[in-house]
C-alpha atoms as a printed R data frame, in Angstrom:
    type eleno elety resid chain resno      x       y       z
1   ATOM     1    CA   MET     A     1 16.937   1.519 -19.869
2   ATOM     2    CA   ALA     A     2 17.085  -0.504 -16.682
3   ATOM     3    CA   THR     A     3 16.812   1.832 -13.705
4   ATOM     4    CA   GLY     A     4 18.624  -0.614 -11.430
5   ATOM     5    CA   SER     A     5 21.693  -0.699 -13.665
6   ATOM     6    CA   THR     A     6 21.792   3.084 -13.935
7   ATOM     7    CA   LYS     A     7 21.474   3.518 -10.175
8   ATOM     8    CA   ALA     A     8 24.324   1.088  -9.543
9   ATOM     9    CA   VAL     A     9 26.545   2.794 -12.138
10  ATOM    10    CA   TYR     A    10 25.913   6.268 -10.685
11  ATOM    11    CA   ALA     A    11 26.690   5.010  -7.170
12  ATOM    12    CA   ALA     A    12 29.981   3.561  -8.407
13  ATOM    13    CA   LEU     A    13 30.801   6.715 -10.428
14  ATOM    14    CA   PHE     A    14 30.500   9.217  -7.575
15  ATOM    15    CA   GLY     A    15 32.247   6.892  -5.139
16  ATOM    16    CA   ASN     A    16 35.192   6.204  -7.460
17  ATOM    17    CA   LEU     A    17 35.627   9.841  -8.447
18  ATOM    18    CA   GLY     A    18 36.178  10.949  -4.851
19  ATOM    19    CA   ILE     A    19 38.285   7.896  -4.058
20  ATOM    20    CA   ALA     A    20 40.541   8.425  -7.110
21  ATOM    21    CA   VAL     A    21 41.358  12.027  -6.177
22  ATOM    22    CA   THR     A    22 42.094  11.022  -2.577
23  ATOM    23    CA   LYS     A    23 44.308   8.113  -3.604
24  ATOM    24    CA   PHE     A    24 46.373  10.215  -6.001
25  ATOM    25    CA   ILE     A    25 47.005  12.749  -3.234
26  ATOM    26    CA   ALA     A    26 47.972   9.976  -0.817
27  ATOM    27    CA   ALA     A    27 50.243   8.319  -3.407
28  ATOM    28    CA   ALA     A    28 52.035  11.601  -4.114
29  ATOM    29    CA   MET     A    29 52.508  12.269  -0.395
30  ATOM    30    CA   THR     A    30 53.690   8.787   0.594
31  ATOM    31    CA   GLY     A    31 55.383   7.430  -2.547
32  ATOM    32    CA   SER     A    32 53.695   4.024  -2.152
33  ATOM    33    CA   ALA     A    33 53.802   1.919  -5.339
34  ATOM    34    CA   SER     A    34 50.681  -0.003  -4.368
35  ATOM    35    CA   MET     A    35 48.869   3.281  -3.659
36  ATOM    36    CA   TRP     A    36 49.836   4.504  -7.130
37  ATOM    37    CA   ALA     A    37 48.409   1.248  -8.526
38  ATOM    38    CA   GLU     A    38 45.204   1.800  -6.570
39  ATOM    39    CA   SER     A    39 45.059   5.383  -7.869
40  ATOM    40    CA   TYR     A    40 45.221   4.146 -11.468
41  ATOM    41    CA   HIS     A    41 42.590   1.556 -10.569
42  ATOM    42    CA   SER     A    42 40.101   4.093  -9.157
43  ATOM    43    CA   ALA     A    43 40.752   6.559 -11.991
44  ATOM    44    CA   SER     A    44 40.032   3.848 -14.549
45  ATOM    45    CA   ASP     A    45 36.890   2.834 -12.657
46  ATOM    46    CA   THR     A    46 35.655   6.435 -12.846
47  ATOM    47    CA   VAL     A    47 36.106   6.486 -16.615
48  ATOM    48    CA   ASN     A    48 34.473   3.047 -16.742
49  ATOM    49    CA   GLN     A    49 31.267   4.348 -15.188
50  ATOM    50    CA   ILE     A    50 31.103   7.255 -17.662
51  ATOM    51    CA   LEU     A    51 31.432   4.843 -20.584
52  ATOM    52    CA   LEU     A    52 28.839   2.494 -19.105
53  ATOM    53    CA   LEU     A    53 26.387   5.380 -18.726
54  ATOM    54    CA   LEU     A    54 27.128   6.341 -22.340
55  ATOM    55    CA   GLY     A    55 26.318   2.782 -23.420
56  ATOM    56    CA   ILE     A    56 23.048   2.783 -21.449
57  ATOM    57    CA   LYS     A    57 22.059   6.143 -22.953
58  ATOM    58    CA   LEU     A    58 22.885   5.151 -26.538
59  ATOM    59    CA   SER     A    59 21.044   1.841 -26.191
60  ATOM    60    CA   THR     A    60 17.734   3.709 -25.753
61  ATOM    61    CA   ARG     A    61 17.911   5.326 -29.210
62  ATOM    62    CA   PRO     A    62 14.934   4.289 -31.361
63  ATOM    63    CA   ALA     A    63 15.360   1.936 -34.296
64  ATOM    64    CA   ASN     A    64 15.899   3.459 -37.731
65  ATOM    65    CA   GLU     A    65 16.185   2.262 -41.305
66  ATOM    66    CA   LEU     A    66 19.858   1.343 -40.921
67  ATOM    67    CA   HIS     A    67 19.506  -0.271 -37.475
68  ATOM    68    CA   GLN     A    68 16.073  -1.847 -37.652
69  ATOM    69    CA   PHE     A    69 16.445  -3.796 -34.415
70  ATOM    70    CA   GLY     A    70 17.511  -0.729 -32.439
71  ATOM    71    CA   PHE     A    71 20.712   0.103 -30.581
72  ATOM    72    CA   GLY     A    72 20.397  -2.200 -27.564
73  ATOM    73    CA   LYS     A    73 23.803  -3.743 -28.186
74  ATOM    74    CA   SER     A    74 25.446  -0.396 -27.419
75  ATOM    75    CA   GLN     A    75 25.591  -1.571 -23.794
76  ATOM    76    CA   PHE     A    76 27.536  -4.668 -24.815
77  ATOM    77    CA   PHE     A    77 29.927  -2.634 -26.973
78  ATOM    78    CA   TRP     A    78 30.795  -0.023 -24.340
79  ATOM    79    CA   SER     A    79 31.100  -2.682 -21.631
80  ATOM    80    CA   PHE     A    80 33.549  -4.472 -23.936
81  ATOM    81    CA   ILE     A    81 35.529  -1.239 -24.354
82  ATOM    82    CA   VAL     A    82 35.617  -0.853 -20.568
83  ATOM    83    CA   ALA     A    83 37.004  -4.356 -20.197
84  ATOM    84    CA   THR     A    84 39.597  -4.326 -22.946
85  ATOM    85    CA   MET     A    85 40.892  -0.755 -22.832
86  ATOM    86    CA   ILE     A    86 40.329   0.801 -19.433
87  ATOM    87    CA   PHE     A    87 40.889  -2.239 -17.239
88  ATOM    88    CA   GLY     A    88 43.762  -3.260 -19.475
89  ATOM    89    CA   ILE     A    89 45.426   0.154 -19.292
90  ATOM    90    CA   SER     A    90 45.118   0.427 -15.501
91  ATOM    91    CA   GLY     A    91 46.374  -3.143 -15.154
92  ATOM    92    CA   ILE     A    92 49.413  -2.439 -17.330
93  ATOM    93    CA   LEU     A    93 50.172   0.788 -15.427
94  ATOM    94    CA   SER     A    94 49.971  -1.102 -12.122
95  ATOM    95    CA   LEU     A    95 52.356  -3.768 -13.420
96  ATOM    96    CA   GLN     A    96 54.728  -1.125 -14.756
97  ATOM    97    CA   GLN     A    97 54.706   0.683 -11.399
98  ATOM    98    CA   GLY     A    98 55.358  -2.556  -9.556
99  ATOM    99    CA   PHE     A    99 58.184  -3.732 -11.823
100 ATOM   100    CA   SER     A   100 59.947  -0.365 -11.837
101 ATOM   101    CA   SER     A   101 59.825  -0.251  -8.028
102 ATOM   102    CA   LEU     A   102 60.829  -3.903  -7.631
103 ATOM   103    CA   LEU     A   103 63.698  -3.957 -10.123
104 ATOM   104    CA   GLY     A   104 64.977  -0.429  -9.547
105 ATOM   105    CA   ASP     A   105 66.259   1.245  -6.428
106 ATOM   106    CA   ALA     A   106 64.070   1.246  -3.325
107 ATOM   107    CA   HIS     A   107 61.316   3.786  -3.957
108 ATOM   108    CA   HIS     A   108 60.326   6.689  -1.731
109 ATOM   109    CA   PHE     A   109 57.972   5.557   1.056
110 ATOM   110    CA   GLU     A   110 56.807   7.560   4.075
111 ATOM   111    CA   ASN     A   111 53.756   8.472   6.211
112 ATOM   112    CA   PRO     A   112 51.986   5.091   5.785
113 ATOM   113    CA   ILE     A   113 49.257   6.207   8.196
114 ATOM   114    CA   ILE     A   114 47.889   8.391   5.370
115 ATOM   115    CA   ASN     A   115 47.556   5.306   3.184
116 ATOM   116    CA   TYR     A   116 45.771   3.364   5.911
117 ATOM   117    CA   ILE     A   117 43.193   6.136   6.353
118 ATOM   118    CA   VAL     A   118 42.609   6.545   2.623
119 ATOM   119    CA   LEU     A   119 42.307   2.794   2.047
120 ATOM   120    CA   ALA     A   120 39.842   2.467   4.917
121 ATOM   121    CA   ILE     A   121 37.683   5.250   3.486
122 ATOM   122    CA   ALA     A   122 37.933   3.718  -0.001
123 ATOM   123    CA   PHE     A   123 36.926   0.308   1.356
124 ATOM   124    CA   ALA     A   124 33.792   1.815   2.912
125 ATOM   125    CA   PHE     A   125 32.792   3.610  -0.317
126 ATOM   126    CA   GLU     A   126 33.514   0.605  -2.538
127 ATOM   127    CA   GLY     A   127 31.671  -1.680  -0.147
128 ATOM   128    CA   ASN     A   128 28.607   0.573  -0.277
129 ATOM   129    CA   ALA     A   129 28.704   0.715  -4.093
130 ATOM   130    CA   LEU     A   130 28.956  -3.079  -4.238
131 ATOM   131    CA   ARG     A   131 26.031  -3.372  -1.797
132 ATOM   132    CA   ILE     A   132 23.854  -1.213  -4.068
133 ATOM   133    CA   ALA     A   133 24.839  -3.245  -7.134
134 ATOM   134    CA   ILE     A   134 24.188  -6.561  -5.369
135 ATOM   135    CA   ASN     A   135 20.756  -5.352  -4.205
136 ATOM   136    CA   GLN     A   136 19.856  -4.537  -7.822
137 ATOM   137    CA   PHE     A   137 21.287  -7.861  -8.934
138 ATOM   138    CA   LYS     A   138 19.120  -9.777  -6.420
139 ATOM   139    CA   LYS     A   139 15.838  -8.292  -7.656
140 ATOM   140    CA   PRO     A   140 15.169 -10.873 -10.435
141 ATOM   141    CA   ILE     A   141 15.770 -13.686  -7.926
142 ATOM   142    CA   LEU     A   142 13.344 -12.197  -5.407
143 ATOM   143    CA   GLU     A   143 10.758 -11.429  -8.101
144 ATOM   144    CA   SER     A   144 10.843 -15.064  -9.222
145 ATOM   145    CA   GLY     A   145  9.982 -16.149  -5.672
146 ATOM   146    CA   GLU     A   146 13.312 -17.861  -5.043
147 ATOM   147    CA   LYS     A   147 15.484 -17.418  -1.985
148 ATOM   148    CA   VAL     A   148 18.749 -15.550  -2.309
149 ATOM   149    CA   ARG     A   149 21.437 -18.164  -1.833
150 ATOM   150    CA   PHE     A   150 24.904 -18.669  -3.246
151 ATOM   151    CA   SER     A   151 23.520 -21.113  -5.839
152 ATOM   152    CA   THR     A   152 20.805 -18.695  -7.061
153 ATOM   153    CA   LEU     A   153 23.258 -15.784  -7.116
154 ATOM   154    CA   TYR     A   154 25.718 -17.871  -9.132
155 ATOM   155    CA   THR     A   155 23.002 -18.917 -11.592
156 ATOM   156    CA   GLU     A   156 21.823 -15.323 -11.996
157 ATOM   157    CA   PHE     A   157 25.412 -14.129 -12.501
158 ATOM   158    CA   LYS     A   158 25.988 -16.812 -15.124
159 ATOM   159    CA   ASN     A   159 22.727 -16.101 -16.993
160 ATOM   160    CA   SER     A   160 22.508 -12.318 -16.643
161 ATOM   161    CA   LYS     A   161 22.899 -10.282 -19.823
162 ATOM   162    CA   ASP     A   162 22.964  -6.919 -18.012
163 ATOM   163    CA   THR     A   163 26.615  -6.180 -18.754
164 ATOM   164    CA   SER     A   164 26.523  -2.734 -17.129
165 ATOM   165    CA   LEU     A   165 25.445  -4.166 -13.785
166 ATOM   166    CA   LEU     A   166 27.842  -7.112 -14.086
167 ATOM   167    CA   THR     A   167 30.712  -4.734 -14.855
168 ATOM   168    CA   VAL     A   168 29.958  -2.649 -11.758
169 ATOM   169    CA   ILE     A   169 29.872  -5.777  -9.577
170 ATOM   170    CA   VAL     A   170 33.160  -7.046 -11.028
171 ATOM   171    CA   GLU     A   171 34.760  -3.601 -10.717
172 ATOM   172    CA   ASP     A   172 33.741  -3.159  -7.092
173 ATOM   173    CA   THR     A   173 34.847  -6.684  -6.201
174 ATOM   174    CA   ALA     A   174 38.217  -6.046  -7.853
175 ATOM   175    CA   ALA     A   175 38.439  -2.714  -6.017
176 ATOM   176    CA   LEU     A   176 37.861  -4.309  -2.595
177 ATOM   177    CA   LEU     A   177 40.432  -7.027  -3.326
178 ATOM   178    CA   GLY     A   178 42.899  -4.401  -4.539
179 ATOM   179    CA   ILE     A   179 42.453  -2.360  -1.371
180 ATOM   180    CA   VAL     A   180 43.147  -5.418   0.788
181 ATOM   181    CA   VAL     A   181 46.250  -6.304  -1.256
182 ATOM   182    CA   ALA     A   182 47.537  -2.701  -1.092
183 ATOM   183    CA   ALA     A   183 46.946  -2.537   2.659
184 ATOM   184    CA   ILE     A   184 48.880  -5.769   3.235
185 ATOM   185    CA   GLY     A   185 51.803  -4.573   1.102
186 ATOM   186    CA   ILE     A   186 51.938  -1.203   2.851
187 ATOM   187    CA   LEU     A   187 51.693  -2.849   6.286
188 ATOM   188    CA   LEU     A   188 54.543  -5.288   5.535
189 ATOM   189    CA   THR     A   189 56.683  -2.456   4.192
190 ATOM   190    CA   ASP     A   190 55.868  -0.373   7.257
191 ATOM   191    CA   ILE     A   191 56.876  -3.219   9.587
192 ATOM   192    CA   THR     A   192 60.004  -4.406   7.784
193 ATOM   193    CA   GLY     A   193 61.162  -1.239   6.016
194 ATOM   194    CA   ASN     A   194 61.460  -3.310   2.816
195 ATOM   195    CA   THR     A   195 59.668  -1.507  -0.041
196 ATOM   196    CA   GLN     A   196 59.637  -4.676  -2.160
197 ATOM   197    CA   TYR     A   197 56.459  -5.778  -0.362
198 ATOM   198    CA   ASP     A   198 54.784  -2.575  -1.525
199 ATOM   199    CA   ALA     A   199 56.027  -3.155  -5.081
200 ATOM   200    CA   ILE     A   200 54.794  -6.756  -5.072
201 ATOM   201    CA   SER     A   201 51.352  -5.527  -4.007
202 ATOM   202    CA   SER     A   202 51.296  -3.268  -7.068
203 ATOM   203    CA   LEU     A   203 52.124  -6.270  -9.268
204 ATOM   204    CA   ILE     A   204 49.332  -8.337  -7.694
205 ATOM   205    CA   ILE     A   205 46.833  -5.503  -8.217
206 ATOM   206    CA   GLY     A   206 47.864  -5.326 -11.884
207 ATOM   207    CA   VAL     A   207 47.345  -9.078 -12.325
208 ATOM   208    CA   LEU     A   208 43.939  -8.847 -10.609
209 ATOM   209    CA   LEU     A   209 42.818  -6.042 -12.902
210 ATOM   210    CA   MET     A   210 43.916  -7.815 -16.058
211 ATOM   211    CA   SER     A   211 42.281 -11.077 -14.944
212 ATOM   212    CA   PHE     A   212 38.965  -9.320 -14.362
213 ATOM   213    CA   ALA     A   213 39.423  -7.519 -17.697
214 ATOM   214    CA   PHE     A   214 39.784 -10.843 -19.507
215 ATOM   215    CA   PHE     A   215 36.661 -12.224 -17.812
216 ATOM   216    CA   LEU     A   216 34.527  -9.181 -18.713
217 ATOM   217    CA   ALA     A   217 35.847  -9.064 -22.270
218 ATOM   218    CA   LYS     A   218 34.912 -12.717 -22.749
219 ATOM   219    CA   GLU     A   219 31.372 -12.153 -21.432
220 ATOM   220    CA   ASN     A   220 30.767  -9.077 -23.598
221 ATOM   221    CA   ARG     A   221 32.313 -10.679 -26.676
222 ATOM   222    CA   GLY     A   222 29.714 -13.443 -26.546
223 ATOM   223    CA   LEU     A   223 26.849 -10.954 -26.369
224 ATOM   224    CA   LEU     A   224 28.266  -8.807 -29.185
225 ATOM   225    CA   LEU     A   225 28.508 -11.859 -31.431
226 ATOM   226    CA   GLY     A   226 24.924 -12.816 -30.606
227 ATOM   227    CA   GLU     A   227 24.080 -14.851 -27.511
228 ATOM   228    CA   SER     A   228 20.874 -16.793 -26.986
229 ATOM   229    CA   VAL     A   229 18.668 -16.686 -23.917
230 ATOM   230    CA   SER     A   230 19.596 -18.937 -21.010
231 ATOM   231    CA   SER     A   231 18.755 -22.634 -21.089
232 ATOM   232    CA   GLU     A   232 16.198 -22.011 -18.327
233 ATOM   233    CA   GLN     A   233 14.387 -19.397 -20.431
234 ATOM   234    CA   GLN     A   234 14.547 -21.627 -23.503
235 ATOM   235    CA   LYS     A   235 12.841 -24.391 -21.547
236 ATOM   236    CA   GLN     A   236 10.224 -21.966 -20.199
237 ATOM   237    CA   ILE     A   237  9.402 -20.745 -23.715
238 ATOM   238    CA   ILE     A   238  9.132 -24.272 -25.127
239 ATOM   239    CA   ASP     A   239  6.963 -25.422 -22.202
240 ATOM   240    CA   ALA     A   240  4.669 -22.393 -22.573
241 ATOM   241    CA   VAL     A   241  4.282 -22.868 -26.329
242 ATOM   242    CA   THR     A   242  3.721 -26.642 -26.190
243 ATOM   243    CA   ALA     A   243  1.083 -26.043 -23.506
244 ATOM   244    CA   VAL     A   244 -1.089 -24.399 -26.196
245 ATOM   245    CA   PRO     A   245 -3.617 -27.177 -27.046
246 ATOM   246    CA   GLU     A   246 -3.296 -26.777 -30.825
247 ATOM   247    CA   VAL     A   247  0.510 -27.022 -30.775
248 ATOM   248    CA   HIS     A   248  1.742 -30.537 -31.489
249 ATOM   249    CA   LYS     A   249  5.423 -29.754 -30.929
250 ATOM   250    CA   VAL     A   250  8.117 -27.122 -31.249
251 ATOM   251    CA   VAL     A   251 10.249 -27.989 -34.279
252 ATOM   252    CA   THR     A   252 13.044 -25.407 -33.886
253 ATOM   253    CA   MET     A   253 13.696 -22.240 -31.924
254 ATOM   254    CA   LYS     A   254 16.448 -19.644 -32.243
255 ATOM   255    CA   THR     A   255 16.942 -16.650 -29.948
256 ATOM   256    CA   MET     A   256 19.388 -13.764 -29.657
257 ATOM   257    CA   HIS     A   257 19.757 -10.919 -27.184
258 ATOM   258    CA   LEU     A   258 19.469  -7.465 -28.769
259 ATOM   259    CA   SER     A   259 19.944  -5.848 -25.348
260 ATOM   260    CA   PRO     A   260 19.990  -7.116 -21.755
261 ATOM   261    CA   THR     A   261 16.174  -7.402 -21.830
262 ATOM   262    CA   VAL     A   262 15.090  -7.358 -25.492
263 ATOM   263    CA   VAL     A   263 15.312 -10.666 -27.363
264 ATOM   264    CA   ILE     A   264 14.607 -11.701 -30.942
265 ATOM   265    CA   VAL     A   265 12.840 -15.081 -31.127
266 ATOM   266    CA   GLY     A   266 12.324 -17.248 -34.196
267 ATOM   267    CA   ILE     A   267 10.239 -20.358 -33.540
268 ATOM   268    CA   GLU     A   268  8.813 -23.054 -35.827
269 ATOM   269    CA   VAL     A   269  5.895 -25.111 -34.537
270 ATOM   270    CA   ASN     A   270  3.972 -28.126 -35.728
271 ATOM   271    CA   LEU     A   271  0.212 -27.781 -35.189
272 ATOM   272    CA   VAL     A   272 -2.514 -30.398 -34.938
273 ATOM   273    CA   ASP     A   273 -4.342 -31.322 -38.145
274 ATOM   274    CA   GLY     A   274 -7.572 -29.828 -39.416
275 ATOM   275    CA   LEU     A   275 -6.998 -26.134 -38.658
276 ATOM   276    CA   ASP     A   276 -8.145 -23.486 -41.105
277 ATOM   277    CA   THR     A   277 -6.195 -20.336 -41.945
278 ATOM   278    CA   ASP     A   278 -8.070 -18.094 -39.495
279 ATOM   279    CA   LYS     A   279 -7.499 -20.553 -36.654
280 ATOM   280    CA   ILE     A   280 -3.790 -20.784 -37.459
281 ATOM   281    CA   GLU     A   281 -3.490 -16.975 -37.309
282 ATOM   282    CA   THR     A   282 -5.253 -16.959 -33.938
283 ATOM   283    CA   ILE     A   283 -2.914 -19.632 -32.572
284 ATOM   284    CA   THR     A   284  0.095 -17.691 -33.863
285 ATOM   285    CA   ASP     A   285 -1.058 -14.686 -31.829
286 ATOM   286    CA   VAL     A   286 -1.504 -16.903 -28.775
287 ATOM   287    CA   ILE     A   287  2.034 -18.272 -29.176
288 ATOM   288    CA   GLU     A   288  3.442 -14.746 -29.427
289 ATOM   289    CA   LYS     A   289  1.638 -13.763 -26.210
290 ATOM   290    CA   GLU     A   290  2.939 -16.862 -24.413
291 ATOM   291    CA   ILE     A   291  6.495 -15.967 -25.409
292 ATOM   292    CA   MET     A   292  5.936 -12.393 -24.219
293 ATOM   293    CA   THR     A   293  4.995 -13.699 -20.763
294 ATOM   294    CA   ILE     A   294  8.434 -15.316 -20.524
295 ATOM   295    CA   ILE     A   295 10.288 -12.314 -21.993
296 ATOM   296    CA   PRO     A   296  8.025  -9.365 -21.071
297 ATOM   297    CA   SER     A   297 10.562  -6.672 -21.994
298 ATOM   298    CA   SER     A   298 10.915  -7.896 -25.556
299 ATOM   299    CA   LYS     A   299  8.806  -6.612 -28.451
300 ATOM   300    CA   LYS     A   300  6.103  -8.423 -30.383
301 ATOM   301    CA   GLU     A   301  7.623  -7.417 -33.717
302 ATOM   302    CA   TYR     A   302 10.806  -9.274 -32.711
303 ATOM   303    CA   ILE     A   303  8.953 -12.581 -32.311
304 ATOM   304    CA   PHE     A   304  8.621 -14.635 -35.500
305 ATOM   305    CA   VAL     A   305  6.354 -17.688 -35.497
306 ATOM   306    CA   GLU     A   306  6.448 -20.091 -38.432
307 ATOM   307    CA   VAL     A   307  4.066 -23.004 -38.851
308 ATOM   308    CA   GLN     A   308  5.507 -26.219 -40.251
309 ATOM   309    CA   ARG     A   309  3.538 -27.310 -43.274
């Protein structure tokens, strides 16, 4: 499966594993509610990466009689599990920690300098993991000859079907935001002596996690149900096929992602008059090759060309 996605997931896995252990130690030593929330966050991220790697591994299994189009959607399934269960659980735990600290008696809070050090280290690791993921994410833009700008990044993010890489980017972004929120809450508590600021930070982190969970679940749900290629790719396929001299027009086309890179394509074309059977078969092969130039990672046996009679 995609090397870039795997590299980004491994970078996030090793970073989050070390960060999670450190945060739990810091939370136990200082009693900070927001640090406990961040500990749950990093622990869930570590499990996330393991599940994402499982999805990538399972998606490479060859097709069999029962699953004739392969197991590419395993990535979508495990990314959906990450969003709905792991993010959801860590978000709920963060909210629970925040509410219990906010509504109960003032919680234990000491040695904030430990939290500052741990959060600074975590920010550096998360920032590096996000940098690796973004570099992998930019590759399709650079390969297409476009410049990396906010507009091209947004378009790529909107059209990308690589749920493993998207999940890592969302996770790392949420992690950096969570670190900032935790640091602000700890700083305000340190200055004022009021632990409610720390508790409120835990609540905000919980809301952030659950918001990102909803976004990822929505994206993966669409791909699990069967999502077509982007409108840009649809236009590229139609333009390439209609450029074949014997093709009069494209009547209909239906596509669906079987994995981030493999797509099933069903296309019906209307050809010019006067073609014999051998010529029609030759043109069908040409159309398949044209489609493969637009979707090079897909398979020829997943492209179905029908000629309108």
